[in-house]
C-alpha positions as CSV (number, residue, x, y, z in Angstrom):
1,M,0.1,0.0,0.4
2,H,1.6,3.5,-1.1
3,I,1.0,6.1,2.0
4,D,1.4,9.6,0.6
5,H,3.6,10.9,4.1
6,A,3.1,14.6,3.0
7,T,-0.6,14.4,2.2
8,F,-1.2,12.5,6.0
9,I,0.9,15.4,7.8
10,R,-0.5,18.6,6.1
11,Q,-4.2,16.8,6.7
12,H,-3.3,15.8,10.4
13,S,-1.0,18.6,11.6
14,E,-1.2,22.3,11.6
15,L,1.9,24.9,10.9
16,L,2.5,26.5,14.1
17,P,5.5,28.4,16.3
18,V,7.2,26.2,18.4
19,P,6.2,27.5,22.3
20,L,10.0,27.8,23.3
21,V,11.0,28.9,19.7
22,P,8.8,30.9,17.9
23,E,11.1,31.8,15.5
24,I,10.5,28.1,14.0
25,K,7.5,26.7,12.9
26,L,6.8,22.9,12.7
27,Y,3.8,21.1,10.8
28,L,2.4,19.9,15.1
29,A,-0.7,17.9,16.2
30,H,-3.0,19.2,18.6
31,E,-3.7,16.2,20.1
32,A,-1.5,13.0,20.3
33,V,-4.4,10.3,20.6
34,P,-6.2,11.2,17.1
35,I,-3.3,11.4,15.2
36,W,-1.3,8.3,16.7
37,Q,-4.7,6.0,15.9
38,K,-4.6,7.7,12.5
39,T,-1.2,7.0,11.8
40,E,-2.1,3.2,12.9
41,E,-5.0,2.8,10.6
42,E,-2.6,4.8,7.5
43,L,0.2,1.5,8.2
44,G,-2.4,-0.8,9.0
45,E,-0.6,-1.4,12.2
46,M,-1.5,-1.3,15.5
47,G,0.8,-0.9,19.1
48,L,3.2,1.1,17.1
49,P,4.9,3.9,18.9
50,P,3.9,7.9,19.2
51,P,4.4,9.8,16.5
52,F,7.0,11.7,17.2
53,W,7.7,14.0,14.5
54,A,4.1,15.8,15.0
55,F,5.0,17.2,18.3
56,A,8.0,19.5,19.5
57,W,9.1,18.0,22.9
58,A,10.2,19.4,26.3
59,G,14.3,18.3,25.5
60,G,14.3,19.3,21.5
61,Q,12.8,23.0,22.5
62,A,15.4,23.5,24.7
63,L,18.0,22.1,22.9
64,A,17.0,24.6,19.7
65,R,16.3,27.3,21.8
66,Y,20.2,26.9,23.4
67,V,21.9,26.4,20.4
68,L,20.3,29.4,18.8
69,D,21.0,31.4,21.7
70,H,24.3,30.2,21.8
71,P,25.0,29.6,17.6
72,E,28.9,29.3,18.0
73,I,27.8,26.0,19.3
74,V,26.5,24.9,15.5
75,T,28.4,27.9,12.8
76,G,30.6,26.1,10.2
77,K,30.1,22.9,11.7
78,R,28.9,19.7,10.2
79,V,25.9,18.6,12.6
80,L,23.9,15.4,13.5
81,D,20.6,16.2,14.9
82,L,20.1,12.3,16.0
83,A,16.3,10.6,16.1
84,S,15.4,13.9,14.8
85,G,11.7,13.8,14.8
86,S,10.6,16.9,13.5
87,G,13.8,17.7,12.7
88,L,13.5,21.3,15.6
89,V,17.2,21.3,16.8
90,G,18.1,20.4,13.2
91,I,16.2,23.3,11.8
92,A,17.6,25.5,14.7
93,A,21.3,24.5,14.3
94,M,20.9,25.5,10.3
95,R,19.2,28.9,10.9
96,A,22.4,29.3,13.8
97,G,25.0,28.6,11.0
98,A,26.2,25.4,10.5
99,A,27.7,24.4,7.7
100,T,25.6,20.8,7.0
101,V,22.7,19.4,9.1
102,L,22.4,15.7,8.9
103,A,18.8,14.9,10.7
104,A,18.4,11.1,11.4
105,D,15.3,9.4,11.6
106,I,13.9,5.9,11.6
107,D,10.4,6.2,10.6
108,A,9.7,7.5,7.3
109,F,6.8,10.1,8.5
110,A,9.2,11.9,10.4
111,L,11.5,11.9,7.5
112,T,8.8,13.8,5.9
113,A,8.3,16.0,8.4
114,I,12.0,16.7,8.5
115,A,11.8,17.8,4.7
116,M,8.4,19.6,5.1
117,N,9.4,21.4,8.5
118,G,13.0,22.5,6.9
119,D,11.4,24.2,3.6
120,A,9.1,25.9,5.5
121,N,11.7,27.4,7.4
122,G,14.2,27.9,4.6
123,C,16.6,25.7,5.6
124,N,18.0,22.6,3.3
125,I,18.8,19.4,5.7
126,M,19.7,16.4,4.7
127,T,18.2,13.3,6.0
128,T,18.8,9.8,6.5
129,G,16.8,6.8,7.8
130,V,19.2,4.6,8.5
131,D,19.4,4.0,12.3
132,L,22.7,5.4,13.1
133,L,22.8,3.8,16.7
134,N,24.3,0.1,14.8
135,S,27.1,1.6,13.5
136,T,29.7,4.7,14.6
137,P,29.6,7.7,14.0
138,Q,30.8,9.7,10.8
139,D,33.0,13.0,10.6
140,F,30.7,15.1,12.5
141,D,31.3,18.1,15.0
142,A,28.4,18.5,17.2
143,I,25.8,15.9,18.2
144,L,22.7,17.5,19.0
145,V,20.0,14.9,21.0
146,G,16.5,15.8,21.9
147,D,14.9,13.9,24.1
148,L,16.0,10.0,23.5
149,F,16.3,8.9,26.9
150,Y,12.7,7.4,27.6
151,E,13.4,4.3,27.0
152,K,16.2,1.9,28.8
153,A,17.6,0.0,25.9
154,T,18.1,3.0,23.4
155,A,19.2,4.9,26.0
156,T,22.2,2.5,26.7
157,R,22.3,2.1,22.6
158,C,22.2,6.1,22.3
159,M,25.6,6.5,24.9
160,T,27.4,3.6,23.0
161,F,26.9,5.9,19.9
162,L,27.7,9.2,21.7
163,R,30.8,8.0,23.8
164,Q,33.0,6.6,20.4
165,S,32.8,9.9,19.0
166,T,35.2,13.2,18.9
167,A,32.4,15.5,18.3
168,E,30.5,18.1,21.1
169,V,27.2,16.2,22.0
170,L,24.3,18.7,23.3
171,I,21.6,16.6,25.1
172,G,17.8,18.2,25.5
173,D,16.1,16.5,28.7
174,P,13.6,17.0,30.4
175,G,14.5,14.6,33.8
176,R,13.2,11.0,31.8
177,S,14.4,7.9,33.2
178,Y,17.0,7.1,31.6
179,L,19.7,9.7,31.3
180,P,23.0,8.9,32.1
181,R,23.4,12.6,34.4
182,D,27.1,11.2,35.5
183,L,28.6,11.4,32.4
184,L,26.9,14.9,31.6
185,M,27.3,18.6,32.9
186,S,24.4,20.9,32.9
187,V,24.9,24.0,30.6
188,A,21.4,25.5,30.9
189,Q,17.8,24.8,31.9
190,Y,14.6,26.1,30.1
191,Q,10.5,26.4,31.8
192,V,9.1,24.4,28.1
193,P,5.4,24.4,27.7
194,V,4.2,21.2,26.0
195,S,1.3,19.2,25.9
196,R,-0.7,17.8,28.9
197,D,-1.6,15.2,26.0
198,L,1.6,14.3,26.5
199,E,3.4,15.2,29.6
200,D,2.2,15.2,33.1
201,S,2.3,19.0,33.3
202,E,2.0,21.9,31.0
203,I,5.4,23.5,32.0
204,K,8.4,21.1,32.2
205,N,11.9,21.8,33.7
206,T,14.7,20.8,31.1
207,S,18.0,21.1,31.0
208,V,20.6,20.5,28.3
209,W,23.4,19.1,28.9
210,R,26.9,18.6,27.6
211,L,28.4,14.8,27.4
212,R,31.9,14.9,29.5
213,D,35.3,14.7,27.9
């Protein structure tokens, strides 16, 4: 069955400013459950993970804000936006002057959303659907990770990948269970507006962390 991801995204989301990063607009869903159900119906599968691309998660918002406010982190550099979702962090990196951005996500809907969101913000972002956590890091100058430490196995694989890299690593996280704080240094904190559909409160205290050498 052929699925037109772009048409689906336009039908079930709206181009809206991101609360903490209003200079960036994304195709966002208003509610989690309806678009989750629609995705399962479209693909003919049940028990799928949430459509991460359809929401501006707290960790991604905080990291995007930090990158825009500290452009020297990415200016002129080769940047990887790992588990990109909507592409928010990658778009922020391009807006801050990155030389190149590769947005990686294993969800086909996310890859389309990243391209659409990039176009909406005047940013040319490369994408890959390859699971990079199965490989060793390429030649990146900076690796940005927004809100990926919600599940133990993924968190473990992510840290194994990151610790092999010589790039500067920044992580945005609102206190997820599997964030390895002992390996990180906090560099900024934000109060991030989020949907009660997704989180346990409408404001999440969210940190940006740097991986220690």
